[in-house]
C-alpha positions in Angstrom: -85.9 59.2 -127.7 -84.8 55.6 -127.3 -85.3 53.2 -130.2 -86.5 49.8 -129.1 -85.9 46.6 -131.1 -88.6 45.9 -133.7 -89.2 42.4 -132.1 -88.7 43.1 -128.4 -89.9 39.6 -127.5 -86.9 38.1 -129.3 -84.4 40.6 -128.0 -85.6 40.7 -124.4 -83.5 37.9 -123.0 -80.3 39.6 -124.2 -81.5 43.0 -123.0 -82.4 41.5 -119.5 -78.9 39.9 -119.4 -77.4 43.3 -120.1 -79.6 45.0 -117.4 -78.3 42.5 -114.8 -74.8 43.6 -115.7 -75.8 47.3 -115.4 -77.4 46.7 -112.0 -74.2 45.1 -110.7 -72.0 47.7 -112.2 -74.0 50.8 -111.1 -75.6 49.6 -107.8 -78.6 51.9 -108.1 -80.3 53.1 -105.0 -84.0 52.1 -104.7 -86.1 53.6 -102.0 -89.1 51.5 -101.0 -92.2 52.7 -99.2 -93.4 49.2 -98.6 -95.3 47.1 -96.1 -93.7 45.9 -92.9 -94.2 42.3 -93.8 -92.2 42.7 -97.0 -89.2 44.8 -95.9 -86.6 42.2 -95.1 -87.2 40.0 -98.0 -87.5 42.9 -100.4 -84.2 44.4 -99.2 -82.4 41.0 -99.6 -83.8 40.5 -103.1 -82.7 44.0 -104.2 -79.2 43.4 -102.8 -79.0 40.1 -104.6 -79.9 41.9 -107.9 -77.1 44.4 -107.3 -79.2 47.4 -106.1 -79.0 49.2 -102.8 -82.3 49.4 -100.8 -83.5 52.0 -98.3 -86.9 51.9 -96.6 -87.3 54.7 -94.1 -90.8 56.2 -93.7 -89.7 58.8 -91.1 -91.2 62.2 -92.1 -88.1 64.1 -91.2 -85.9 62.2 -93.6 -87.9 60.4 -96.3 -87.6 63.3 -98.8 -83.8 63.2 -98.5 -83.7 59.5 -99.1 -86.0 59.8 -102.1 -83.9 62.6 -103.6 -80.8 60.4 -103.1 -82.4 57.4 -104.8 -82.4 56.4 -108.5 -85.9 54.9 -108.3 -88.9 54.7 -105.9 -91.3 51.9 -105.0 -94.7 52.8 -103.6 -96.4 49.6 -102.2 -99.7 49.9 -100.4 -99.5 46.5 -98.5 -99.8 47.7 -94.9 -101.8 50.8 -95.5 -101.4 52.6 -92.2 -101.4 56.4 -91.5 -97.6 56.4 -91.4 -97.1 54.9 -94.8 -99.9 57.0 -96.4 -98.1 60.1 -95.2 -94.7 58.6 -96.3 -96.1 58.0 -99.8 -97.3 61.6 -100.1 -93.9 62.9 -98.9 -92.0 60.6 -101.2 -94.0 61.6 -104.3 -93.5 65.3 -103.5 -89.7 64.6 -103.5 -89.5 62.2 -106.5 -88.7 65.0 -108.9 -88.6 63.1 -112.2 -87.2 59.9 -110.9 -89.0 56.7 -112.1 -91.4 55.2 -109.6 -93.5 52.0 -109.4 -97.0 51.7 -107.9 -97.9 48.4 -106.4 -101.6 48.8 -105.3 -101.7 45.7 -103.1 -105.2 44.6 -102.0 -107.1 47.5 -103.6 -109.8 44.9 -104.4 -110.4 44.5 -100.7 -110.7 48.1 -99.5 -112.6 51.0 -101.1 -110.4 53.5 -99.2 -107.2 51.9 -100.5 -108.6 51.8 -104.0 -109.5 55.5 -103.9 -106.0 56.4 -102.7 -104.4 54.2 -105.5 -106.5 56.0 -108.1 -105.3 59.3 -106.8 -101.7 58.0 -107.2 -102.3 57.1 -110.8 -102.6 60.9 -111.5 -99.0 61.3 -110.3 -97.8 59.3 -113.3 -96.0 56.1 -112.1 -93.7 54.7 -114.7 -95.0 51.2 -114.0 -98.1 49.9 -112.2 -97.5 46.3 -111.1 -100.6 44.4 -109.9 -102.6 41.2 -110.2 -105.9 40.6 -112.0 -108.1 41.3 -109.0 -106.4 44.6 -108.4 -106.5 45.5 -112.1 -110.3 44.7 -112.2 -110.8 47.1 -109.3 -108.8 50.0 -110.6 -109.5 49.7 -114.3 -113.3 48.9 -114.0 -113.0 45.7 -116.0 -110.6 47.0 -118.7 -107.7 44.7 -119.8 -104.1 45.5 -119.1 -103.5 47.1 -122.5 -106.5 49.4 -122.3 -105.6 50.3 -118.7 -102.0 51.2 -119.7 -103.3 53.4 -122.5 -105.8 55.1 -120.2 -103.3 55.7 -117.4 -100.4 56.6 -119.8 -98.2 54.1 -118.0 -96.8 50.6 -118.3 -98.8 47.9 -116.7 -97.1 44.8 -115.4 -99.8 42.2 -114.7 -98.8 39.1 -112.7 -100.3 35.7 -113.1 -99.4 32.2 -114.4 -98.2 34.1 -117.4 -97.2 37.7 -116.7 -98.2 40.4 -119.2 -96.4 43.7 -119.6 -97.9 46.4 -121.8 -97.5 50.1 -122.4 -100.9 50.3 -124.2 -99.3 49.7 -127.6 -96.8 46.9 -127.4 -97.3 43.9 -125.1 -95.1 41.0 -123.9 -96.0 37.8 -122.2 -93.6 36.1 -119.8 -93.9 32.4 -119.0 -91.2 31.8 -116.5 -91.8 31.2 -112.8 -92.7 28.4 -110.3 -95.7 27.6 -108.2 -93.6 28.0 -105.0 -93.4 31.7 -105.7 -97.0 32.1 -104.7 -96.3 30.5 -101.3 -93.7 33.0 -100.0 -94.9 36.2 -98.4 -93.7 39.4 -100.1 -92.6 37.7 -103.4 -94.8 40.1 -105.4 -93.6 43.1 -103.4 -90.0 42.1 -104.1 -90.9 41.7 -107.8 -92.2 45.3 -107.8 -89.0 46.4 -106.2 -87.0 44.7 -108.9 -89.0 46.6 -111.5 -88.0 49.8 -109.7 -84.3 48.7 -109.7 -84.4 47.9 -113.5 -86.0 51.3 -114.1 -83.0 52.9 -112.4 -80.7 51.6 -115.2 -83.1 51.2 -118.1 -85.0 54.2 -119.3 -87.8 52.4 -121.2 -90.5 51.3 -118.7 -91.8 48.4 -120.9 -88.3 46.9 -121.2 -87.4 47.5 -117.6 -90.6 46.0 -116.2 -90.5 43.0 -118.6 -86.8 42.4 -117.8 -87.4 42.5 -114.0 -90.3 40.0 -114.2 -88.2 37.8 -116.5 -85.3 37.8 -114.0 -87.6 37.0 -111.1 -89.3 34.1 -113.0 -86.1 32.5 -114.0 -84.6 32.9 -110.5 -87.8 31.2 -109.2 -87.3 28.2 -111.5 -83.6 27.9 -110.6 -84.5 28.1 -106.9 -87.2 25.5 -107.1 -84.6 22.8 -108.0 -82.7 23.5 -104.8 -85.7 23.7 -102.5 -87.6 21.3 -100.3 -90.6 23.6 -99.8 -91.5 27.3 -99.4 -89.2 27.9 -96.5 -86.0 26.8 -98.3 -87.3 28.3 -101.5 -87.5 31.8 -99.9 -83.7 31.5 -99.3 -82.9 29.8 -102.5 -84.4 32.4 -104.7 -82.2 35.1 -103.2 -79.2 32.9 -104.0 -80.5 32.2 -107.5 -81.0 35.9 -108.2 -77.5 36.7 -107.0 -76.1 33.9 -109.2 -78.1 34.7 -112.3 -75.9 35.2 -115.4 -76.5 36.0 -119.0 -76.2 32.5 -120.3 -78.9 31.2 -117.9 -81.2 34.1 -118.8 -80.8 33.5 -122.6 -81.3 29.7 -122.2 -84.3 29.9 -119.8 -86.3 32.8 -121.0 -89.9 32.2 -122.1 -91.0 35.4 -123.8 -93.9 35.9 -126.3 -95.5 38.9 -127.9 
């Protein structure tokens, strides 16, 4: 069993810097069952981080892709029949690999929410969602209580991100307002969580590191952007250029 630092909030910037190096050295494969709007941006963000994305949903080959991957993302963004079937096939093939559930828009559709609840029983390593989605799936419970109930790590996005495994919690203050104005930013963030899970066995550490990297890259990109269009390109460049010194100097982590 892995022993984590007693004060993970202090150690996280150094750990995240090391995870970046692991990603670039190992180039883990991340299979993404994600929405059609997010695929291109998500793939480019994974490549910038050092991971290798794949995104097929074809029933004849998805199982092989998942078995060849190091981690899996399940994103419910465009919840059509093809992707629902792909999710079920992917989870049947995941075989102990870590996977992330991103229950996009469950607050807007009872059918989507019901499917997401059924996926929680398949034990995702991390559930990444926003406050509206958490309120729907957890019936008003906070992130810590939901993580304990679901026996998983919850990564809750917001002005300040919260990551908790039901016992320990971390708050992450990095990011920029332009991140909310680019389609698929959250989807790409969930894919980064999956990438970090591929090289870091502790879900709390992996999820917090991924969101820290995303937030810092967002801050770096904002300085080189004129608006959301240029920002969408700049954050890919910023993630690709992210180094240990920048992570350590820029991180805003609290317990």
